PDB file of N, CA, C and O in Angstrom:
ATOM      1  N   MET A   1      95.540  91.198 106.766  1.00  0.00           N
ATOM      2  CA  MET A   1      96.517  90.134 106.717  1.00  0.00           C
ATOM      3  C   MET A   1      96.986  89.798 108.139  1.00  0.00           C
ATOM      4  O   MET A   1      97.160  88.630 108.487  1.00  0.00           O
ATOM      5  N   GLN A   2      97.184  90.826 108.940  1.00  0.00           N
ATOM      6  CA  GLN A   2      97.629  90.614 110.312  1.00  0.00           C
ATOM      7  C   GLN A   2      96.561  89.865 111.105  1.00  0.00           C
ATOM      8  O   GLN A   2      96.881  89.017 111.938  1.00  0.00           O
ATOM      9  N   ASP A   3      95.302  90.178 110.845  1.00  0.00           N
ATOM     10  CA  ASP A   3      94.209  89.494 111.546  1.00  0.00           C
ATOM     11  C   ASP A   3      94.202  88.002 111.243  1.00  0.00           C
ATOM     12  O   ASP A   3      94.010  87.180 112.140  1.00  0.00           O
ATOM     13  N   GLU A   4      94.412  87.657 109.981  1.00  0.00           N
ATOM     14  CA  GLU A   4      94.431  86.251 109.596  1.00  0.00           C
ATOM     15  C   GLU A   4      95.595  85.524 110.267  1.00  0.00           C
ATOM     16  O   GLU A   4      95.461  84.381 110.704  1.00  0.00           O
ATOM     17  N   LEU A   5      96.730  86.203 110.338  1.00  0.00           N
ATOM     18  CA  LEU A   5      97.898  85.620 110.998  1.00  0.00           C
ATOM     19  C   LEU A   5      97.603  85.385 112.474  1.00  0.00           C
ATOM     20  O   LEU A   5      97.934  84.332 113.019  1.00  0.00           O
ATOM     21  N   ASN A   6      96.991  86.349 113.107  1.00  0.00           N
ATOM     22  CA  ASN A   6      96.653  86.200 114.523  1.00  0.00           C
ATOM     23  C   ASN A   6      95.657  85.064 114.740  1.00  0.00           C
ATOM     24  O   ASN A   6      95.784  84.305 115.700  1.00  0.00           O
ATOM     25  N   LYS A   7      94.676  84.942 113.862  1.00  0.00           N
ATOM     26  CA  LYS A   7      93.696  83.856 113.980  1.00  0.00           C
ATOM     27  C   LYS A   7      94.370  82.496 113.844  1.00  0.00           C
ATOM     28  O   LYS A   7      94.071  81.567 114.594  1.00  0.00           O
ATOM     29  N   LEU A   8      95.279  82.388 112.881  1.00  0.00           N
ATOM     30  CA  LEU A   8      95.993  81.131 112.670  1.00  0.00           C
ATOM     31  C   LEU A   8      96.806  80.748 113.900  1.00  0.00           C
ATOM     32  O   LEU A   8      96.752  79.605 114.354  1.00  0.00           O
ATOM     33  N   THR A   9      97.549  81.693 114.433  1.00  0.00           N
ATOM     34  CA  THR A   9      98.377  81.373 115.595  1.00  0.00           C
ATOM     35  C   THR A   9      97.528  81.060 116.822  1.00  0.00           C
ATOM     36  O   THR A   9      97.915  80.226 117.641  1.00  0.00           O
ATOM     37  N   GLN A  10      96.385  81.709 116.962  1.00  0.00           N
ATOM     38  CA  GLN A  10      95.491  81.408 118.083  1.00  0.00           C
ATOM     39  C   GLN A  10      94.912  80.003 117.964  1.00  0.00           C
ATOM     40  O   GLN A  10      94.798  79.287 118.959  1.00  0.00           O
ATOM     41  N   GLN A  11      94.552  79.618 116.765  1.00  0.00           N
ATOM     42  CA  GLN A  11      94.021  78.270 116.563  1.00  0.00           C
ATOM     43  C   GLN A  11      95.081  77.219 116.856  1.00  0.00           C
ATOM     44  O   GLN A  11      94.790  76.185 117.458  1.00  0.00           O
ATOM     45  N   LEU A  12      96.304  77.484 116.433  1.00  0.00           N
ATOM     46  CA  LEU A  12      97.383  76.538 116.720  1.00  0.00           C
ATOM     47  C   LEU A  12      97.650  76.444 118.219  1.00  0.00           C
ATOM     48  O   LEU A  12      97.931  75.366 118.742  1.00  0.00           O
ATOM     49  N   SER A  13      97.561  77.575 118.897  1.00  0.00           N
ATOM     50  CA  SER A  13      97.839  77.557 120.333  1.00  0.00           C
ATOM     51  C   SER A  13      96.808  76.741 121.104  1.00  0.00           C
ATOM     52  O   SER A  13      97.118  76.211 122.171  1.00  0.00           O
ATOM     53  N   LYS A  14      95.594  76.631 120.586  1.00  0.00           N
ATOM     54  CA  LYS A  14      94.569  75.814 121.236  1.00  0.00           C
ATOM     55  C   LYS A  14      94.921  74.328 121.176  1.00  0.00           C
ATOM     56  O   LYS A  14      94.461  73.543 122.005  1.00  0.00           O
ATOM     57  N   LEU A  15      95.732  73.949 120.199  1.00  0.00           N
ATOM     58  CA  LEU A  15      96.093  72.542 120.026  1.00  0.00           C
ATOM     59  C   LEU A  15      97.197  72.086 120.986  1.00  0.00           C
ATOM     60  O   LEU A  15      97.361  70.887 121.213  1.00  0.00           O
ATOM     61  N   PHE A  16      97.931  73.002 121.534  1.00  0.00           N
ATOM     62  CA  PHE A  16      99.073  72.656 122.379  1.00  0.00           C
ATOM     63  C   PHE A  16      98.878  73.214 123.783  1.00  0.00           C
ATOM     64  O   PHE A  16      98.025  74.072 124.013  1.00  0.00           O
ATOM     65  N   ASP A  17      99.684  72.710 124.719  1.00  0.00           N
ATOM     66  CA  ASP A  17      99.590  73.284 126.059  1.00  0.00           C
ATOM     67  C   ASP A  17     100.197  74.684 126.041  1.00  0.00           C
ATOM     68  O   ASP A  17     100.773  75.100 125.035  1.00  0.00           O
ATOM     69  N   ASN A  18     100.070  75.405 127.143  1.00  0.00           N
ATOM     70  CA  ASN A  18     100.407  76.829 127.176  1.00  0.00           C
ATOM     71  C   ASN A  18     101.839  77.148 126.763  1.00  0.00           C
ATOM     72  O   ASN A  18     102.044  78.017 125.915  1.00  0.00           O
ATOM     73  N   GLN A  19     102.827  76.480 127.327  1.00  0.00           N
ATOM     74  CA  GLN A  19     104.215  76.808 127.002  1.00  0.00           C
ATOM     75  C   GLN A  19     104.545  76.465 125.559  1.00  0.00           C
ATOM     76  O   GLN A  19     105.119  77.274 124.830  1.00  0.00           O
ATOM     77  N   ILE A  20     104.179  75.268 125.160  1.00  0.00           N
ATOM     78  CA  ILE A  20     104.437  74.857 123.777  1.00  0.00           C
ATOM     79  C   ILE A  20     103.666  75.772 122.834  1.00  0.00           C
ATOM     80  O   ILE A  20     104.171  76.164 121.782  1.00  0.00           O
ATOM     81  N   ALA A  21     102.450  76.106 123.218  1.00  0.00           N
ATOM     82  CA  ALA A  21     101.632  76.979 122.379  1.00  0.00           C
ATOM     83  C   ALA A  21     102.270  78.352 122.229  1.00  0.00           C
ATOM     84  O   ALA A  21     102.310  78.913 121.135  1.00  0.00           O
ATOM     85  N   SER A  22     102.761  78.876 123.320  1.00  0.00           N
ATOM     86  CA  SER A  22     103.392  80.193 123.271  1.00  0.00           C
ATOM     87  C   SER A  22     104.615  80.182 122.364  1.00  0.00           C
ATOM     88  O   SER A  22     104.782  81.065 121.522  1.00  0.00           O
ATOM     89  N   ASP A  23     105.468  79.176 122.541  1.00  0.00           N
ATOM     90  CA  ASP A  23     106.662  79.049 121.699  1.00  0.00           C
ATOM     91  C   ASP A  23     106.280  78.831 120.238  1.00  0.00           C
ATOM     92  O   ASP A  23     106.855  79.436 119.333  1.00  0.00           O
ATOM     93  N   THR A  24     105.312  77.965 120.029  1.00  0.00           N
ATOM     94  CA  THR A  24     104.867  77.666 118.664  1.00  0.00           C
ATOM     95  C   THR A  24     104.246  78.898 118.023  1.00  0.00           C
ATOM     96  O   THR A  24     104.504  79.198 116.857  1.00  0.00           O
ATOM     97  N   GLU A  25     103.440  79.597 118.776  1.00  0.00           N
ATOM     98  CA  GLU A  25     102.792  80.802 118.257  1.00  0.00           C
ATOM     99  C   GLU A  25     103.828  81.830 117.815  1.00  0.00           C
ATOM    100  O   GLU A  25     103.711  82.417 116.739  1.00  0.00           O
ATOM    101  N   GLN A  26     104.837  82.040 118.646  1.00  0.00           N
ATOM    102  CA  GLN A  26     105.894  82.990 118.293  1.00  0.00           C
ATOM    103  C   GLN A  26     106.646  82.535 117.050  1.00  0.00           C
ATOM    104  O   GLN A  26     106.937  83.336 116.162  1.00  0.00           O
ATOM    105  N   HIS A  27     106.953  81.261 116.997  1.00  0.00           N
ATOM    106  CA  HIS A  27     107.706  80.724 115.865  1.00  0.00           C
ATOM    107  C   HIS A  27     106.893  80.816 114.571  1.00  0.00           C
ATOM    108  O   HIS A  27     107.411  81.249 113.541  1.00  0.00           O
ATOM    109  N   VAL A  28     105.637  80.413 114.620  1.00  0.00           N
ATOM    110  CA  VAL A  28     104.779  80.476 113.433  1.00  0.00           C
ATOM    111  C   VAL A  28     104.609  81.927 112.988  1.00  0.00           C
ATOM    112  O   VAL A  28     104.658  82.229 111.796  1.00  0.00           O
ATOM    113  N   HIS A  29     104.411  82.802 113.937  1.00  0.00           N
ATOM    114  CA  HIS A  29     104.262  84.221 113.619  1.00  0.00           C
ATOM    115  C   HIS A  29     105.510  84.742 112.901  1.00  0.00           C
ATOM    116  O   HIS A  29     105.401  85.454 111.903  1.00  0.00           O
ATOM    117  N   GLN A  30     106.686  84.390 113.405  1.00  0.00           N
ATOM    118  CA  GLN A  30     107.937  84.817 112.780  1.00  0.00           C
ATOM    119  C   GLN A  30     108.083  84.228 111.384  1.00  0.00           C
ATOM    120  O   GLN A  30     108.502  84.920 110.457  1.00  0.00           O
ATOM    121  N   LEU A  31     107.739  82.956 111.231  1.00  0.00           N
ATOM    122  CA  LEU A  31     107.840  82.318 109.915  1.00  0.00           C
ATOM    123  C   LEU A  31     106.917  82.974 108.892  1.00  0.00           C
ATOM    124  O   LEU A  31     107.316  83.239 107.758  1.00  0.00           O
ATOM    125  N   VAL A  32     105.695  83.228 109.306  1.00  0.00           N
ATOM    126  CA  VAL A  32     104.739  83.840 108.383  1.00  0.00           C
ATOM    127  C   VAL A  32     105.163  85.269 108.049  1.00  0.00           C
ATOM    128  O   VAL A  32     105.076  85.685 106.893  1.00  0.00           O
ATOM    129  N   GLN A  33     105.617  86.018 109.042  1.00  0.00           N
ATOM    130  CA  GLN A  33     106.100  87.377 108.790  1.00  0.00           C
ATOM    131  C   GLN A  33     107.268  87.353 107.807  1.00  0.00           C
ATOM    132  O   GLN A  33     107.335  88.179 106.897  1.00  0.00           O
ATOM    133  N   SER A  34     108.176  86.418 107.990  1.00  0.00           N
ATOM    134  CA  SER A  34     109.321  86.280 107.093  1.00  0.00           C
ATOM    135  C   SER A  34     108.857  85.964 105.678  1.00  0.00           C
ATOM    136  O   SER A  34     109.355  86.542 104.712  1.00  0.00           O
ATOM    137  N   TYR A  35     107.916  85.059 105.559  1.00  0.00           N
ATOM    138  CA  TYR A  35     107.376  84.689 104.250  1.00  0.00           C
ATOM    139  C   TYR A  35     106.710  85.887 103.580  1.00  0.00           C
ATOM    140  O   TYR A  35     106.903  86.122 102.387  1.00  0.00           O
ATOM    141  N   ILE A  36     105.935  86.635 104.340  1.00  0.00           N
ATOM    142  CA  ILE A  36     105.255  87.815 103.805  1.00  0.00           C
ATOM    143  C   ILE A  36     106.272  88.817 103.278  1.00  0.00           C
ATOM    144  O   ILE A  36     106.087  89.382 102.200  1.00  0.00           O
ATOM    145  N   GLN A  37     107.339  89.039 104.028  1.00  0.00           N
ATOM    146  CA  GLN A  37     108.371  89.980 103.592  1.00  0.00           C
ATOM    147  C   GLN A  37     109.084  89.482 102.345  1.00  0.00           C
ATOM    148  O   GLN A  37     109.346  90.259 101.427  1.00  0.00           O
ATOM    149  N   LYS A  38     109.398  88.192 102.304  1.00  0.00           N
ATOM    150  CA  LYS A  38     110.089  87.634 101.139  1.00  0.00           C
ATOM    151  C   LYS A  38     109.231  87.724  99.885  1.00  0.00           C
ATOM    152  O   LYS A  38     109.752  87.922  98.787  1.00  0.00           O
ATOM    153  N   MET A  39     107.933  87.582 100.042  1.00  0.00           N
ATOM    154  CA  MET A  39     107.024  87.634  98.901  1.00  0.00           C
ATOM    155  C   MET A  39     106.771  89.070  98.441  1.00  0.00           C
ATOM    156  O   MET A  39     106.209  89.292  97.369  1.00  0.00           O
ATOM    157  N   GLY A  40     107.181  90.026  99.239  1.00  0.00           N
ATOM    158  CA  GLY A  40     107.006  91.423  98.861  1.00  0.00           C
ATOM    159  C   GLY A  40     105.610  91.966  99.111  1.00  0.00           C
ATOM    160  O   GLY A  40     105.234  92.993  98.546  1.00  0.00           O
ATOM    161  N   PHE A  41     104.843  91.293  99.943  1.00  0.00           N
ATOM    162  CA  PHE A  41     103.509  91.782 100.266  1.00  0.00           C
ATOM    163  C   PHE A  41     103.621  93.050 101.107  1.00  0.00           C
ATOM    164  O   PHE A  41     104.588  93.238 101.845  1.00  0.00           O
ATOM    165  N   VAL A  42     102.631  93.903 100.984  1.00  0.00           N
ATOM    166  CA  VAL A  42     102.589  95.116 101.794  1.00  0.00           C
ATOM    167  C   VAL A  42     101.264  95.160 102.542  1.00  0.00           C
ATOM    168  O   VAL A  42     100.292  94.506 102.164  1.00  0.00           O
ATOM    169  N   SER A  43     101.251  95.930 103.592  1.00  0.00           N
ATOM    170  CA  SER A  43     100.016  96.062 104.371  1.00  0.00           C
ATOM    171  C   SER A  43      99.007  96.907 103.600  1.00  0.00           C
ATOM    172  O   SER A  43      99.366  97.602 102.649  1.00  0.00           O
ATOM    173  N   ARG A  44      97.775  96.844 104.006  1.00  0.00           N
ATOM    174  CA  ARG A  44      96.720  97.646 103.384  1.00  0.00           C
ATOM    175  C   ARG A  44      97.040  99.134 103.517  1.00  0.00           C
ATOM    176  O   ARG A  44      96.807  99.912 102.593  1.00  0.00           O
ATOM    177  N   GLU A  45      97.579  99.522 104.679  1.00  0.00           N
ATOM    178  CA  GLU A  45      97.915 100.921 104.905  1.00  0.00           C
ATOM    179  C   GLU A  45      98.983 101.385 103.919  1.00  0.00           C
ATOM    180  O   GLU A  45      98.868 102.467 103.343  1.00  0.00           O
ATOM    181  N   GLU A  46     100.023 100.571 103.721  1.00  0.00           N
ATOM    182  CA  GLU A  46     101.072 100.918 102.764  1.00  0.00           C
ATOM    183  C   GLU A  46     100.509 100.998 101.350  1.00  0.00           C
ATOM    184  O   GLU A  46     100.850 101.907 100.592  1.00  0.00           O
ATOM    185  N   PHE A  47      99.653 100.054 100.999  1.00  0.00           N
ATOM    186  CA  PHE A  47      99.046 100.042  99.671  1.00  0.00           C
ATOM    187  C   PHE A  47      98.208 101.300  99.451  1.00  0.00           C
ATOM    188  O   PHE A  47      98.308 101.943  98.406  1.00  0.00           O
ATOM    189  N   ASP A  48      97.381 101.646 100.439  1.00  0.00           N
ATOM    190  CA  ASP A  48      96.534 102.831 100.318  1.00  0.00           C
ATOM    191  C   ASP A  48      97.367 104.103 100.203  1.00  0.00           C
ATOM    192  O   ASP A  48      97.037 104.998  99.425  1.00  0.00           O
ATOM    193  N   ALA A  49      98.443 104.179 100.974  1.00  0.00           N
ATOM    194  CA  ALA A  49      99.317 105.355 100.909  1.00  0.00           C
ATOM    195  C   ALA A  49      99.944 105.481  99.528  1.00  0.00           C
ATOM    196  O   ALA A  49      99.979 106.574  98.962  1.00  0.00           O
ATOM    197  N   GLN A  50     100.436 104.387  98.984  1.00  0.00           N
ATOM    198  CA  GLN A  50     101.046 104.427  97.653  1.00  0.00           C
ATOM    199  C   GLN A  50     100.010 104.722  96.571  1.00  0.00           C
ATOM    200  O   GLN A  50     100.316 105.395  95.587  1.00  0.00           O
ATOM    201  N   SER A  51      98.802 104.229  96.744  1.00  0.00           N
ATOM    202  CA  SER A  51      97.726 104.530  95.793  1.00  0.00           C
ATOM    203  C   SER A  51      97.417 106.025  95.783  1.00  0.00           C
ATOM    204  O   SER A  51      97.186 106.609  94.724  1.00  0.00           O
ATOM    205  N   ALA A  52      97.415 106.637  96.960  1.00  0.00           N
ATOM    206  CA  ALA A  52      97.163 108.077  97.052  1.00  0.00           C
ATOM    207  C   ALA A  52      98.280 108.869  96.380  1.00  0.00           C
ATOM    208  O   ALA A  52      98.014 109.842  95.674  1.00  0.00           O
ATOM    209  N   VAL A  53      99.519 108.462  96.594  1.00  0.00           N
ATOM    210  CA  VAL A  53     100.656 109.123  95.945  1.00  0.00           C
ATOM    211  C   VAL A  53     100.535 108.999  94.430  1.00  0.00           C
ATOM    212  O   VAL A  53     100.748 109.972  93.708  1.00  0.00           O
ATOM    213  N   LEU A  54     100.200 107.824  93.955  1.00  0.00           N
ATOM    214  CA  LEU A  54     100.040 107.604  92.521  1.00  0.00           C
ATOM    215  C   LEU A  54      98.926 108.476  91.953  1.00  0.00           C
ATOM    216  O   LEU A  54      99.086 109.056  90.880  1.00  0.00           O
ATOM    217  N   GLN A  55      97.814 108.575  92.648  1.00  0.00           N
ATOM    218  CA  GLN A  55      96.696 109.398  92.180  1.00  0.00           C
ATOM    219  C   GLN A  55      97.107 110.864  92.086  1.00  0.00           C
ATOM    220  O   GLN A  55      96.787 111.531  91.101  1.00  0.00           O
ATOM    221  N   ARG A  56      97.814 111.378  93.100  1.00  0.00           N
ATOM    222  CA  ARG A  56      98.278 112.769  93.054  1.00  0.00           C
ATOM    223  C   ARG A  56      99.251 112.977  91.902  1.00  0.00           C
ATOM    224  O   ARG A  56      99.213 114.012  91.237  1.00  0.00           O
ATOM    225  N   SER A  57     100.112 112.010  91.664  1.00  0.00           N
ATOM    226  CA  SER A  57     101.073 112.108  90.564  1.00  0.00           C
ATOM    227  C   SER A  57     100.362 112.140  89.217  1.00  0.00           C
ATOM    228  O   SER A  57     100.743 112.902  88.328  1.00  0.00           O
ATOM    229  N   ARG A  58      99.345 111.326  89.066  1.00  0.00           N
ATOM    230  CA  ARG A  58      98.571 111.318  87.818  1.00  0.00           C
ATOM    231  C   ARG A  58      97.884 112.660  87.590  1.00  0.00           C
ATOM    232  O   ARG A  58      97.873 113.182  86.475  1.00  0.00           O
ATOM    233  N   GLU A  59      97.309 113.216  88.664  1.00  0.00           N
ATOM    234  CA  GLU A  59      96.642 114.510  88.548  1.00  0.00           C
ATOM    235  C   GLU A  59      97.630 115.600  88.162  1.00  0.00           C
ATOM    236  O   GLU A  59      97.338 116.436  87.308  1.00  0.00           O
ATOM    237  N   LYS A  60      98.793 115.590  88.788  1.00  0.00           N
ATOM    238  CA  LYS A  60      99.827 116.581  88.481  1.00  0.00           C
ATOM    239  C   LYS A  60     100.305 116.419  87.038  1.00  0.00           C
ATOM    240  O   LYS A  60     100.492 117.414  86.338  1.00  0.00           O
ATOM    241  N   LEU A  61     100.501 115.194  86.591  1.00  0.00           N
ATOM    242  CA  LEU A  61     100.915 114.939  85.215  1.00  0.00           C
ATOM    243  C   LEU A  61      99.874 115.468  84.233  1.00  0.00           C
ATOM    244  O   LEU A  61     100.226 116.073  83.220  1.00  0.00           O
ATOM    245  N   LYS A  62      98.613 115.246  84.525  1.00  0.00           N
ATOM    246  CA  LYS A  62      97.542 115.730  83.653  1.00  0.00           C
ATOM    247  C   LYS A  62      97.567 117.253  83.569  1.00  0.00           C
ATOM    248  O   LYS A  62      97.416 117.821  82.487  1.00  0.00           O
ATOM    249  N   GLN A  63      97.757 117.915  84.715  1.00  0.00           N
ATOM    250  CA  GLN A  63      97.835 119.377  84.730  1.00  0.00           C
ATOM    251  C   GLN A  63      99.018 119.871  83.898  1.00  0.00           C
ATOM    252  O   GLN A  63      98.889 120.820  83.126  1.00  0.00           O
ATOM    253  N   LEU A  64     100.161 119.225  84.058  1.00  0.00           N
ATOM    254  CA  LEU A  64     101.351 119.631  83.309  1.00  0.00           C
ATOM    255  C   LEU A  64     101.175 119.397  81.811  1.00  0.00           C
ATOM    256  O   LEU A  64     101.620 120.208  81.000  1.00  0.00           O
ATOM    257  N   GLU A  65     100.531 118.297  81.443  1.00  0.00           N
ATOM    258  CA  GLU A  65     100.267 118.034  80.027  1.00  0.00           C
ATOM    259  C   GLU A  65      99.351 119.101  79.442  1.00  0.00           C
ATOM    260  O   GLU A  65      99.550 119.541  78.309  1.00  0.00           O
ATOM    261  N   GLN A  66      98.354 119.516  80.206  1.00  0.00           N
ATOM    262  CA  GLN A  66      97.442 120.560  79.742  1.00  0.00           C
ATOM    263  C   GLN A  66      98.174 121.888  79.582  1.00  0.00           C
ATOM    264  O   GLN A  66      97.942 122.603  78.607  1.00  0.00           O
ATOM    265  N   ARG A  67      99.041 122.224  80.508  1.00  0.00           N
ATOM    266  CA  ARG A  67      99.830 123.457  80.400  1.00  0.00           C
ATOM    267  C   ARG A  67     100.736 123.413  79.185  1.00  0.00           C
ATOM    268  O   ARG A  67     100.861 124.401  78.461  1.00  0.00           O
ATOM    269  N   LEU A  68     101.367 122.271  78.959  1.00  0.00           N
ATOM    270  CA  LEU A  68     102.250 122.130  77.803  1.00  0.00           C
ATOM    271  C   LEU A  68     101.465 122.268  76.504  1.00  0.00           C
ATOM    272  O   LEU A  68     101.929 122.924  75.571  1.00  0.00           O
ATOM    273  N   ASP A  69     100.292 121.662  76.431  1.00  0.00           N
ATOM    274  CA  ASP A  69      99.448 121.786  75.244  1.00  0.00           C
ATOM    275  C   ASP A  69      99.086 123.247  74.990  1.00  0.00           C
ATOM    276  O   ASP A  69      99.125 123.712  73.851  1.00  0.00           O
ATOM    277  N   THR A  70      98.736 123.965  76.050  1.00  0.00           N
ATOM    278  CA  THR A  70      98.386 125.385  75.923  1.00  0.00           C
ATOM    279  C   THR A  70      99.575 126.186  75.413  1.00  0.00           C
ATOM    280  O   THR A  70      99.422 127.017  74.517  1.00  0.00           O
ATOM    281  N   ILE A  71     100.739 125.950  75.963  1.00  0.00           N
ATOM    282  CA  ILE A  71     101.955 126.657  75.538  1.00  0.00           C
ATOM    283  C   ILE A  71     102.257 126.367  74.074  1.00  0.00           C
ATOM    284  O   ILE A  71     102.579 127.282  73.315  1.00  0.00           O
ATOM    285  N   GLU A  72     102.159 125.110  73.672  1.00  0.00           N
ATOM    286  CA  GLU A  72     102.465 124.734  72.294  1.00  0.00           C
ATOM    287  C   GLU A  72     101.449 125.326  71.316  1.00  0.00           C
ATOM    288  O   GLU A  72     101.823 125.689  70.200  1.00  0.00           O
ATOM    289  N   ARG A  73     100.189 125.432  71.699  1.00  0.00           N
ATOM    290  CA  ARG A  73      99.171 126.009  70.823  1.00  0.00           C
ATOM    291  C   ARG A  73      99.364 127.511  70.645  1.00  0.00           C
ATOM    292  O   ARG A  73      99.010 128.061  69.602  1.00  0.00           O
ATOM    293  N   ASN A  74      99.916 128.174  71.645  1.00  0.00           N
ATOM    294  CA  ASN A  74     100.098 129.624  71.600  1.00  0.00           C
ATOM    295  C   ASN A  74     101.393 130.037  70.918  1.00  0.00           C
ATOM    296  O   ASN A  74     101.695 131.230  70.870  1.00  0.00           O
ATOM    297  N   ARG A  75     102.139 129.135  70.411  1.00  0.00           N
ATOM    298  CA  ARG A  75     103.396 129.468  69.723  1.00  0.00           C
ATOM    299  C   ARG A  75     103.141 129.985  68.366  1.00  0.00           C
ATOM    300  O   ARG A  75     104.082 130.315  67.644  1.00  0.00           O
TER     301      ARG A  75
END
């Protein structure tokens, strides 16, 4: 997502002279970042980290369910 944002701002900067381009690039970058935050998007790294946490939680839940089943069968 960051790469696409950088590409967009670079393309816009080619359309304007250096000072205007620099100001415009910063402004567009801030606007897009703000929009991304408002929409609740997350980076790939954040998504992957949360996916790993979820996978570990599922594995732990499965183990606990198996232990509970064993305990209940032995009653």
